[in-house]
N, C-alpha and C positions, 0 to 999 in steps of 0.2 A: 727564317731560320729554320735548317735541314740536316738532319743528322741520319746514320744508317746504325739499324740494331746489329744483332749478333750476327743473326741468320742474314745478314745483308738487305732486309728488308729497308726502303728508304721510307723515313717521315717527315712531313711535312707538320713541324709544332709551328702555333700562330705563335706572331711577334709578340702578342700581348695576352696576356692571363687573363685580360677584362673579357676576354670572349666567351666566359661561362656564361654572363647573362645575355651574350648575343642569339640568335635564330639558328644559327649555322654550327651548335655545338657538337664536338666531336670528344671523341674516349681521350685524347688528350686534356684538354681542358673539366673534361669530367673527374680525371685524375687527380687533378690540380685541388679542383672543387669540395674533392670527400678530405684530402689532404689539410684544406684550409677549414675546413667546418668542424674539424677536430679541434683547434684552438689552439694554445701555446704549448700546451701538455704535446701537440704531435700523437701521432698514430703510429703504430707497429706493422709492419707487414702481415701478420696474422690478421690483425684486425682491418687491414684495409681490405684483403681479400674479402673479408663478412661484409663491408661497408658497399663492398662495388658489386658480392650478390646479389645484395638486395636496392641496389639503384634500379629505378626504371626505368627502360630505355636503355639499358646498356647491353648491347647484343653480342659482348663477345665473351665465349665460354672460359669459365675459369678452368684451364687445366696446367698442367705443367709449363706446356710451352708458352701461353697466353702468360703465366707469370714472369717467366722470363722475358717474354716481350714486354710486359707492363715497366719491370724492373730496368731495362734498357730504355725506357721513354723517362724514370724517374730520375736517373742520373743525369740526364743531360738539361734537366729542368733548371733552370736561375731560381726559379721564384721558391724551389724547396732547398730547405736545409736538413742535412743528415748528423743526428744527435747519437752519442751513447750516453744510455742511462745507469746512473749507479747502482741499480738492481733492476731484474727483470720485472718486465709491467706483466700484471696476471692478464687472461685470456679476456677477449671483449663478450658479453653477452648482453645483447640487445634486448630490452625490456619491455615487452607488449604490453601495454596495462590491456588492452581489448581484446588478450587472449582470456580473460576471467572476466566475462560477461553473464550474470544471472537471465538466460532465457527469456523468463516470467516477467520480472520485476523490470529488467531493462537497465540494471544498476550494477555498474562496474567491482567488481569487488579485489580488495585488495588481496593479495594473499601473504601467507603467514610467512614464507620464504621468498628474498628477494634476493637479487645478483648483485653481488658486492659491485661500487662506486668506485673502479678504478681510477678517476681525475677527481682527486678530492680538491675541496676549492682553498687557493692561495693564493690571492689577489698580487700581482706583478706590475710594477711603475717604472720601466728603466728610462731615464732622461736622457741615457747618450744616445742609446739606439733608437729611441723612440720608439721600444716594443711596450705592448700592453696585453693583460689577458692576465689567466690564472696558468700556474705551473707550480707545482709544488717543488719538484726537480729544477728549476731555472737555474738556481746558481751551482747543481751540482755535477750536472751534464758537462760532459764534453762536446764539441763540435767535430767530428769525425768525415767531414762532409770530401774534403781532399783524398781521403785514404779510400772510404767506400764505393765512389765513384768510377774508381780503378778496376773494383770485383766484379765478379760476375753473383749473380743470386745465390747460388749454391755456397761461395764461397762467406758472405756476407750471414745466409744463413748458419753457418756452419760457427762463423767468428762469434757473432752477436745474437743471432737469435731474438728474442724477445726483447733485448736490452739497446736492439736499434728502434730509433725514434723520427719518423718524418716530419718535420715543422714548415709551413709554410709561412711566408715572411710577411711582414705586418700589412704589406699594401695588397696580396692575396688574401689574407685575413678578411682586411676590411669591405674588399670588394666582394668577397662569399656572404658576408654579414650584411651588407648595407647596399649594395646593389652601384648602379652608376649613376643614380638620378639623385643620390644624398645633396643635401647642402653642403660644399666643401668646406663652410665654416662654422659647422656644427661641432662644437665640440663635447665630447663625454666625459663622466669623471669614468674612476679605474670602476669601480662598485656597477654603472651602469656597463661597463663594456664586458664586464665579466659576467652579467648578466643575458644581456645579449650573445654572449659566447656560450653559452649552456643551453639558450635555445633555439640556437641552430648547430647544436651539437645532436639533437633530438629529431630535428628532420619533419618528416611527416607526421612522425606521432606526437609530438609536439610536449610542453614543458607544463607541470599542472604546478598549482601553489597549494594543495595540501595533499597527505599522506606521507609515507617514507620514502615514495623515488617521485621528489618534490624538490622546488625551490626552496625548501625548507633547510638542504642541507649547507646553504650559505650563509647559514647562523645567521642571519637578521630579522628583526622583530617583523611580523606584517605588516605593521606602520611603514618602516623604511622600505621594505621592499612594494610596495603600494607605492610611493613617490616615483621610486627607481625604474617599475614598469609602465606609470603614466608619462613619465618624461618619452619613453620609448616610444609609447603608442603615440603618442601628440606628434613625434616627425615621422608616424607613419614605417617603424624599424618595426615594428613587432604588430600581429593582429591576436583578439581577445574575443573567445565565445564563453559559454556558461560551460561548466565540467561539474559531474556529479559522479560522488563514489561512495562506495561504503566502506570502513577503515572496521575491521572489529565489529562492533554493535554498533558502530553511529555512522549516520550519515551525514555528508560531508558535501558542500556545495563552495567550488571554488570557481578559479578561470583554467583556461585550457589556452597557451600562449603558442604561437607559432611564425617564424617569417611568413611576409609576408607570399612567398613563392612555393613554401611547403604548407597552405594554407589547406586543409583538407575540412568540411564541413560534417560535423557530430551534433546528432538531433538530440537535446534531453527529452525524457520519456513523456515531460511535461507535454512538451512540444510536440512530438509521434502521437500520443495518443489525441491530444484537441485536434488535430488535423484528420485524425481519421473519422471523429465523433464530428467535425464538418461536414467534411465528406459524407456522412450518413445524412446529416440533417440537410443538406440542399438538395437530397433526393427525395423529399418525403415534401407532402404537402402541407404548404404553410410551413415550412420548416420544423415540423412540429413531431417527434417519436414519444412514445413511450418509453419509462425508462427501463421498464423488464427487457424490453424489445433490444436498447443498447447494448445492455448487459450482456444478453444472452448472444447477442451478434459479434460483439467483442470478444466473449469466454471470461472475463472477469467482475469480481465484486469489487474487493477490498481495494482495490487500485484508484475504482470509477469512485469509491465514497469520497475517499481523501482528494480526488483531483476535481471534483464538485465543490469541495468545501475551498478551494484556493481562488483567491481574488482575480489572480489572471485569468483562471478559466471564466469567471462571471464576467469578462469583460465582454465574451464574444457569446456564451449563452445563457440563459436562463436556465436556471438549475429549480428552480420551487414553481411551475406551473401545475395546477390541477384543474382537469379539464372534467365536464361531464362526459360517463362514459360513451354516448351516442355521439360524442365529436369526433372521436377515434372510429367507431365502431358503428355509423348509420343503420346498417341493417340487422344490429341488435333484437330479440326477440324480447318480448317484455319479460320472462324469467330470467335474461340475463343482464338486463342492467339494471333492476331494479332491486335495491336492498331487502336483504330478507327479514321481514317482519313491518317493515314500513313500505311508504309511497316512494319514497325519495330515490331520488338516482344515484348511482354509483359514480365513483370520478376518482379519478388515473390520474397519476402521477407521471409528468409529461417533461420533457425538456424542449426549448425553442431558441431557434439562432437568431439574435438579434439585427443582425445586420446578414441580409444573403447575398449580400454584393463581397463582404470582404474575403481578405484576403490573409489569413493570420501568419504567414511566412512575412511577409511586409512588413506586418503591425510587429512582431519579434524582433526583425530587424533593425528597425527604427528604435527601439526600446534597448537593443545591445548597443546602440549608435551614443545614446547618451553618456556622456561622461561629465563631471565635476571637471570647472575650470577654475585654475585662482584667479582668473580676470578676466572681464568680460570686455573683449576688445569690440570697439566701433568699427573697427575700420580704418576709411578714409573718413574723416570729421567733415559734414557737408555744413559750411559756415554761411552758406548763401542766402539763409535768410536774418543775419545779424545784419544790425544797421550800424554803421560808424559812428552816427552823431547822436549817438541816445546812450545812457548809461546801462552797462548790462542789468545790471540788478531790476532795471527799470524792463528793461526786453523779458529776464524770467518773470517778472512779475504777471505782464501780460499775456505770456505762454499757459501759466498756471488756470490765470482767466479766463482764457479762452477755454481750458479744459472744460469748466463747467462745474457740476456738484461732483461728478466723477474725483475730480483732480488728477492729479500726475504723480508717477512714482520719479524718483531720482534719475532712473535708468531712462525712462520716457524724457526728462527733460532734458537728457545730455545730450540724447538723439536729434533730439527737434531743433537744439540749440548748436548741436555740433562741439560742444566741449567735452572735457573728460569727464570720469563720471569723479573725481575728486573735485574738478571745480564746482560741479552740480550741486553736490553736497555741503559746499560751502554757500553758495547762490540760497542754498534753501535754511541753513543756520542762521544765512543774515536778515534772511525775509522773516524769518519766525522771531528774530531778536526785535523786528519791528513792530511787532505784533501785529500785520496784513493777511498772515495768513493761518491755517488750522490744520489738524495733522491726525488719521483716523489710521488704525491697521485693519489692512485685509487679508483674508487667509486667499494664498494661491497655489495650491496642491498641499503638500508641505513645508511650505515656508509663508512667514507672515510678512506682507512689502507694506512700507510706512508709505501711505499716500496724502498729498497736500493739496488741497483748495483754498480758494479765497472763501474769506470770513462771511462775504456778504450770500455764500450758496448754503452755509452750517445748517440754515433750516429747511434748506431743499432736498439735499441730497438724500437719498434713499439708506446707503451706508449709516451716513453721522445718524439719520432719525432714528433709525432703526438701534445703531448703539443706545443712543441716548434711553432709547426706551428699556432696552433691558438695563441699563445702569441705574434708572428711576427702580425701577425693579427690585433691583440686589438692594438697594441703600433700604426698600420699603420693607423687607424682609429683615433686614438689619436693624431697623427700628422698631420692628414688632419683637426681637432677639432680646434687645434691649430693657423693652416693657416688662417680657416675660422673669428675666432675671432682676428685677429689681423687684417684682411683686413675690417670686420663692425667695429672694433674702430678705425682707418683710416677716414672710410667713415663717423662715428659719427662726429669723431672732426672738418671737413672739415664741415659738416651741422653745428654744433655749432657754429663757425666762423660767417658762414652764416646769421644764425638766427640772435646773435646778431645785426650785422648791420640791419637789418630790425624791429628789437623789436620796437625801439621808433615808426618807422613810421604809425605803424599797431597795436598802443597800444588802440586808440580809438574803435578799429572795433572791436577786442579781448574782450574789455569792452561790446560792444553792442550783441555780441555770449554770452557772459555767462549769460547774460538776458534772452534773448529765452532761452536757455538749463534747466532756473531755471522755467520758464513760465509754459514750457512743462511737467516739473517732474511727474506730476499726472497723463498723458498718459502715460510715458513710463520711464524705469531704463534708469540712468545717466549711460556716459559713463566715465569708471574711470581707471588710469593706474594701470597694473597689478604689484603686489610687492611681490615675492616670500615670504616673511615674514606676511605677513598681509591679513586679508582674506574681501576681497572688494566685491562690486556689481559686476555685469558681466553688458555688454554695451548689448542694444538691438535696431533692429532700429524700427524706427514710422511705422506703418501700419495702414492701412483705417482701420474704426470703424467697428466690424462685432458683432454676436452675441456670439462667442467663448471668441473673444480678450474682450466684458464688463464682458463675466463669470472671465475670467483671471484678468481683474482690479477689481474687485469686490473680487475677493479672496485675492489680495495684494500678489501676488507671490513674494517671496522674492528667488532670483538668487544669488547664493557666487560659487566663485571660487577660490580652494584651490592649491598653488604650492608647500609649503613647506611638505617635504617627511612626517616629522613626523605626519603632517595633513591629510594627503592626505592617505598613505597607512598603519595607525597606526605602525607606528614602529619606534624605536627610530634609531638614526643617528650615533648611535656610532660604525658602522662598518668601515672599512677601505673601500677605492675605490679600485678597480682594479689594478689600476695603482700603489697607495701605496703597492699592495702587490705582483705586479711582478717586482717592481724595487726593492723590498725588497730579491727576489731570485737571490744567487749570489753562486758561489762553496762555497766561504768563509764562507756561511752561516749555523750553525751547526742544528738550528731550521731545520725540516722540512716546506715545504711552506703549507698555510692552503688551497691550492686551487688546483682543479682536472684539465684535461683536460676536463672532460663532464662538470665543470662548465663555463670551458671557449670557450669551442664548442659551449651552452645554449647563453651565452652572446653575442656573435658573429651572431648564427641564429638571436638572437632579435634586434640588429645594423640593418644586413641586410635586417629586415621584413619593420622596421621604415624606411629605407632608401627608401625603393620601395614606398610603401605605404603611405609614412608621418604622414599619421592618422590611428590608429588602435582602434575603439571606444567600442573593451570589451577585459575583461583578457583574457577570455573563448577562443578567436579566438585566438590569442595568443599563447595560450598553445595548442591547435589543431596544430597549423603551427609547433609549436616544435614536437610536438609528429609525425607529420606527415615526417618531413626530419629525425628525428632520427630512424623513422622505415624504412626510406631507407640505413642507415646506420646499419641494421640489429640488433640496440638496442633497446628493448624491454619494459624495466623500464620509466613509466609512469611520467614527472615532476608533482608536487601539486603544489597547490596556493601560500603556504608559501616560500617555493621555489622561484618559480616565483618572489613573492613578491620581497625575499632577492636580487635575483639579479635587479631589477627593479632599488632597493634605490641605490647601487653599480652605474649601470652604469649611473644613474640619477646626480651623485656626481662626475663623470668625464666627465659630459655634453654630453653624447654618445645622451642619448633619455631625453624627459622631460613631466613627469607627469602630468596630470591635472585631479583635481578631482569636477564638478559642482553639488552643492547642491541647490534642489527646494524647496522650502518650499512654503505650501499654506496651513491654517488651521492646523489640523491635521496632515494630510499629507506631506512626505516627500518622495523626487527619487533623485538619486546617480546616476550619469553617470560620468564613470572614462574612460580618454582617456591618452594613448601611442603614445606622439606625438616625429617628428622631433625637432631639439632644435628651429627650425627658425619658426616654427608654433607658433602662437599668437592664442587668443581667439577666436579674429575676423575671422577663418578660416571659408568657407562655410562652411564644413561636422561638425565642433561642432557645431555652428548657429541653423544647420539643425536637429541636434539631439535633443539641445534645445527645440525647436519649438513644434516639435513632440512630445517632452516627455510632454510639457504643455497642449498640446491640447488630449493627452491619460490620463494624473489621473486629471487633475485640472478644469473639467468643472462641474461646479454646476449642472445642466440639470440633468448629470447622477447622480447625490446624489440624488436629490429630488422624480427622478423616483425610486431610488433603496430602498430610503424612504418610498413611495406610497407605491409600492410594497408588503413590510414589514409588512404597515399598514393591507393591504386588506388580507396578507395572518393570519394573527393574526384574523382578522376578519372571514374569512373563515371557520379558525378552532374550532371558536364558533360553528359553524354551524354545524359541525361535532362528538359535544360532547355528543349527546345522546347516550344510552346504546345499541339500538337496531341496529342505525349504526354502531357501533363499533361492534355489533355480524355481524353484514351484509359482512363489511370488515374482519372480522377474517374464515369467514369460507371460502371466496373466496383465502385468505392467504392459508389457507390450502389445498386447490386444486390444487394452482398455485406452492409450494413449496414440493409438495408430492417427496417424496426420493425414491419412486420405481421406480429400473431402467432397461433398456433390455439392455443387452450386447452383443446377436447377432444381426450381422447386415441383419435382414427379412424383410426388404421392400426397395423398389426401387424407388429412385427419378425420379418423372414424372412430368413437370408443366402443361402438359393438363390434368390427370386425374382427376381432380375437377368437369370438366366437366360432365364425367362419372356418377360421386358421387350426383351431382345435382346443380353444382354451377350456380348460373344464374345471367343475365346481370345485371345491374348499376340500371336501374329503377325498376325490380323486383326486387332484394335484397331490395332496400326502401319501394316496398309495402308492402315485408313479411314482414319488422323488424317495419313497421308502424301499421300492424294489430295486431304482437304480444303485441306491447305497449299497444294500445286500448284494449285490451283483457284484460290485466294486471291492467292497469289503471281506465277503467270506465266500461268494459264490461266484466267482470269476471262472471263465471257460474259456477265453482265447486265446490264442497262440500265437505266440511274438515271434515263431522260425516258419508260418505258413508263405509255404511256396507260393509269391503275388501273381506269375505269369500263369500258373498254372488254376489258379483260383479263377482269375480272370477267363481264361478258355471254357469252364465247366459253367460260369455263368453267364457267359453270351450263349451259350447252349441252352441255358434255358430260357434265357430272357432275351429277346430282340433289341429291347429299348436300350441295350449298354453298347452306346457308340462309341467311337474312335474320343470324339468329343469328352464324355463321361467319366472315360478313362482317364485321360490327362489332370480333370478334375479331381480324382478321387485320391484320396491318401493310404496310407497304407492301412492295408486289409485284417483283421485279428480273428474272425469269425465267419465261413463260410457261408452260414444262415441268413437270408436277405433281411434283418430287422432289425431292429434301434443296437442290438451290441457289434455291429459288423465293423466300422472305424472304430470304438473305445476300445483307445489301451490301457495297459495294468497301474494300479496305482503305483507310485515310488516308495519306499520303504525310507521311511525318516528314522534316523537314530534316535534311541531315548524314548520311543513312541512306539508300543508292542501292538499286538493286531489288536484290531476292533478300531483303531484309531484311523481318521482321516483328515486331511485339512480343507477347507472351503475352496480354496480358491486351484486345487486340483482336479475336485469334484464339477466346476464351471469349465474348466481347460475340456473333459468329456462328457460335455451334454450334444448329444445330436438334435440336431435343429426339428427333428418329428417330437421329441420329448419337450425342449425349449418351448415352443407354442403353445403344448397342454399346460406348461407351468406358466409362462409368463404371456402377460396379455400384451400382443401387439397394436395397438391404435392404430395402425398408419394403413392403408391401401397400397400395397407394393405387389406390383405386379409380376418382379420376379420370385419373392419366396411363395407367391401362389403356383407359378412353376414349378419348382421346386418340388412343393410339397405335392405336387399330383405325380411327379415322377417315384416309379416304385425305388430307386437306388438312390438320388440327390436326396431324396427326402431325411435320410440315414448319415447324411454328410455331419461332423461336428460343426459346432458353431464357428469355430477359431478356423476351421477349413473354409469356410463360404467366402466368396469371391468379394473385396474390403469394402463395394458399395453395400453392398446388402446385408453385409456384417453389422456394418456402422448404423445399419437403419436399426437394426434391432437390438445393438446392445448400448446407444442413445445415453449420453447421461449416467451411465451404469446404473440407471433401475432395476433391471433385472437380478441384478446382485442383493438389492433390499425385497424383491419378491422370493428369492430364492431362501432368505434368511428368515423371511415371515414364516414359509411354509415347514423351514428346520424346527423353529421355534414352536411351530404346533404339534410334530412328531414330536418334543420336547414335552409337550403338556399329554398326550396322552401315553407317555412313558416310554417310547421307543428309540429316542438318544440321547446324550446329555452333552451338554458343551464343555468344551476344555478354557484353555484360557486363550484371551483374544486379546491383537496386538496392534494399540494405537487407535482402539474404537472401528480398524477395520474390517467390514463384515465380511469379506474375502480372507482374513487371515485369521481365522478362528479355526479348531480343531473341532472335531464332534466325534462321539463315542457310539455306535452304534450297537443298540442290547440287544442279546440273543433271547431275552425272557421278558415275557407279558401279561396282560391277565386281562378277561373281558368277563362281563355278565349276563348273562340272559335274561332282559328286562321284559320280556313279550309277556309273562303273566301278570303287570302293572296294570292295575284299574285306569282308568282312562283322566288325564290332567292336562296341566298347560304346559310344564319345562324337568317338572322334577316326578320323579316314579313314585310309587308308594314305598314309605319307609317302614310298614308293617309287616312286608315280605320277604322273603331271605329267599335271595335269587342263586341258580345254579353257578356255580364260577367256573372258567373256562381258560384253562392254562393254556400257554403256547410256550415251546422254544424253537425257534430259527437255526435251521443247521441245513433245510436246502429251499430253493424259490419255490417249490410248491406249500412249503413251510407259512413263506408271506402270502403266496394268494389265497392258502386258506383262511387266513385272519382275518385279508380285508374282506372277501366273501361272506366270511360269518359275523363282521363289525357289520357291513351291511342290513344284512338278514336282520340282526336283533334292534340295529336304530329304527331302522323301516316298517318292522312290525310293532315298535313298543305305539302301545296307545297315548301319544302324547301331541299338544299342538292345539286339543281341543278349548273353546274358552267358553262355553256352557257349564264346564263341571266348575269354575271356578269365579263365577257370576256372584256380587257380592263379597267378594274377597280380597283381602290386599296380599301383592304379589312383589316380591322384592329379586328386584333381577340387578345382577354385578356384572360388569365388565370382565371378561376371562383374564386379561394383561394386566387386569391391577389387584387381583386378589392375591394374598399373601403367599398360598402354598404354590403356585404358579411363579410367581417371584422368585420362592426361595427354587422351584423346579431347572430356570436357568441360569440358575450358579454356577461359576466353571469349577469343574469338579480336576482334581490331579490325575494325572493318568493310573497310579496303584489304587486312587480311590474310587475310581469311575465301573470298575471290575466288581467291587464289592458291593454297590448297589444297584447293580443287575440282577434284583432278585424278583421279579415280575410286576412289582408295585406300581400302580397307575397312581399319579397322583389328582387329587382334587375333594370333590364330596363323593362321587358316586352316585350320584342322585340323577345322573341324565342315560339316557338310553343308551345300551350297552356300559355302563357302569363306568360312562366317562363323566367328567364334571358335566354337570346341568349347564353351565354358563357355555357351554359347547355349541348346544340347540343342536345336537348330530341327531337328534330324530326328523328334521326340516329336508325335506325331500330336492328342495332347492340346494343343499347342503351336495345334493348326490348327484342331480343331472337338473339339467336346465329346463324351463318348464315352459320357456317362450320362443318362438322362430327365430331363425337366425336371417339378419337382414340382408337383402340383395345387395350386393355390390358393383359398381359397377369400374369398367376397366380403366387406365390411365395411358396415355400417349406417352410416349418419350419425348416432346417439344415440352407441353403444357397438360397443368393437371385439368381433370373434368369432375365436376362435383358429384357424388353418390344423387342418384334419383330421389332421394331425401332429403330435402333441404338441410344443411348443417348449420343454419343461420344461429342456434342457439351456442352452437361451441365455436363462434368466429372469432374472440380472442385468443381462444385456447390454439383454435388452427393456428392464426397467424405467428404466434410465438414458438409452438411446437417446429412448424417449417420451417424457421430459420436455422441454421447450419453455424453451428457455434466454432469459430477460429479463432483458438488464443493465439493474441499476439505474441510473435517470438521476436523478443527486443534485442536477439543477439544480433538479428539483420540490420541492425540500425548502424550497426560498425562497421559491417563486411561492406568496405566502401571501394571501389575499381579507383585507384588512384592513379594519375596518369601526373607524368612528372612536368612540371610550370616552369617555363625559361624567363 
């Protein structure tokens, strides 16, 4: 078929629209395909332009001329009908769920606002035209093909616009959805076809089974949808893969469905992580790696914990391996591998790959292909083994007999004899009626399979012998229970007759006791008799009043006990007990027993555990015990909670165990405790009573609720203080530096905990002095010039110093001071609304840290050649850390440890009365305000007599007051503090010989805890009185727990260790062996590379024909 466009361009249209599945596809068949995939609803011209623009390998650029050309093609196509809709259809918005992916969690997030579905589900089946599909306007729309084919694109848009719909014929739509290779005799119901149509309309994005934009819009229940898509999958019309997404606060797992030609692989997060971990393990010796090593290399913790607990992951990796320290680090020194205080060797948690040759993708693919089938067909039946001259029942018996003690199942019998499954079942039943076969149940995965064997093998088969052994054990337990019950009933009858004789004599005493219990009901719960069919209050012993008890009474905790199995375990008691099922088993019973050896074995394990421990206070502990016992037998299938509950229901009906459920209710809270007990145990047992009291104290104390409410209120107030635009700008700058993604793959630096001193790391009080000077300069004494002429300044610097090369100038940031010192590149602090003079947020301070100050305050524990080069340069050493090359900066700020070091120095400044803390946002150390005090006080403690850590308390010391207005005031303060501290006669041991000395931790003292409490802006200025926190018994009038008199707090007393250089390609160890820090060095050298799961969904889609 040929035609001519509006501009005289000749077009060759394929004679068959089926060419859309051929390899020589052209733009004409692509247009037909897009129209057909939209379904019976049809597609508007606006939606067609959208679909074509998103179609892979469609090279035609959409402009006005190309749209006109495409319309000229469409109006000549016989496979497309044109309809006028009763109302204009809304604009098509393609919803791409993969635009909303959490980059850290790898979970698809369902947005709160979703585009409207312009194709409502409305099944249509027109028998006359053999039309099928979904169309809400099928009976209202009008066919205007004859008129529209004569009009140009402009005329059509002017007349109909969004009321015009292009609809492909039924054959074209069938071909687009099912292809050319489908069985011509395949029949689909209208619902199956509508489902296929909606999946086809989704193209490469696919259709999911849960969420707002999913197959739930069809209005069918999940069970019906399952069977609809199962039929389509059986005939290979659609393909399925696992899909996970988060709707609101709930994580959902469902299926992602595509047409086969549109299939795009979307890896689940679990598979992605598993592949990464297996790749790492394959590179290790013996496929073993330390848990901390894996966690650090992947840069995540919580996700790995959850992954390691899943059964799917444990199929490939052992997660509970504990190895001796020297197994992983054979060169470790004695001090490194030996436990403190003992000669035992440390053990390290590791994970190990079970099969080094495995391919997790293949295993995952096989698991995904497993699908339930309604009927298991054996294909072409092999009847070659059947004999014509012998009865078929006799031949069936021979097959069972030849199977030996292992027996055969019905399916195996049908395959061996070449008969159908129903015929095999009839043969087995007839042989059972004749009494020549015996049956036993066998566990195969999640199913129980009945196996038939010849009676002469009953005493030889392992499964049969094991089953009978466990059966006898169960019946033995039952016999003991009956004897115990008979003896108890005898004792009860004797007590009853004895109590009747004494009833009249103690009638008055009993009435008096009841009145006393009624009077004390306000303080304690009544003791009541436990009835299995009723819910009663649990008894509790009277206790002396306390704060906790008062809180419990105030909340009116209701304690309930449940022993009815339907209430305790949430199941119906319609199941038969073990006794009933075991007694049903007889040689004359045709129906196979519904109980297996594994069930009996687990039941006996439970009974033995309960008899041994009397009370088991958690179902999880019982499950773990069962799994351990089965591991010893070599059985690796784990019991699940539902199976355990079913076993407990049966055992409780037989009287082997008693299951008690205790519910504690207080206000809106509820705590449930479950106990599996020996039948003789009552609720007065010590373990049960102890568990109840512990649960009360843990969950129902009012003080905790008030504390949490107060903290939440304070958080809301604090968040209001951080609402300023300038504050958010500062915090975002800080996050940009901390979250830098530039990673260094090569291991080109060596761990050395002492190298920081070479770089300039200072003692405790010197760090405090440096930080105080920096704070004063930024907050009160800033002398930089924001309008400094950069070129002129660089020229003046070049005249003074020839080390300022062009390379250094390119690296330099904006200059604020002409002096070559640490103030050179430091910008001023921003002004934050609502925060008066004297306040600064810590993230602003961190963004203004010069390198020379950074290395003095932060201990850098790596030998970094570039760092030494920068520190030796007269100008580069003053660069801000934020402006360093990314590779060097990442080494310095790794894991954000420097923030905690800075915060620790700020805390010590607060302990000496130099700063005050303000509000802190969400426990972030860099998002806290600090106020720099202008006043402080020191004491001249040099006249004190010799002592250990406290000055003489009978001497009046001269008080020195300081006010900070200039930088010189700060320098004078620190010089005099050093002078007072070093020359105070403290630190002598001889003067306290024979005396008791009380040492306190500085951070634990109540006065220090009060000192670091957050202050409001208006309160900080009032508290700036020069008062120093603490007992003033230490040197210079500081707190004695500071030990400010020690020389090591002011200057280093040991020589700096030598450092070896490191080559660009591989690390060179220091001259001193670093064996003692082998594990720390290994972990520290790992580069944290957090996985960005949004990369999983960035798939390069190629058009499949």
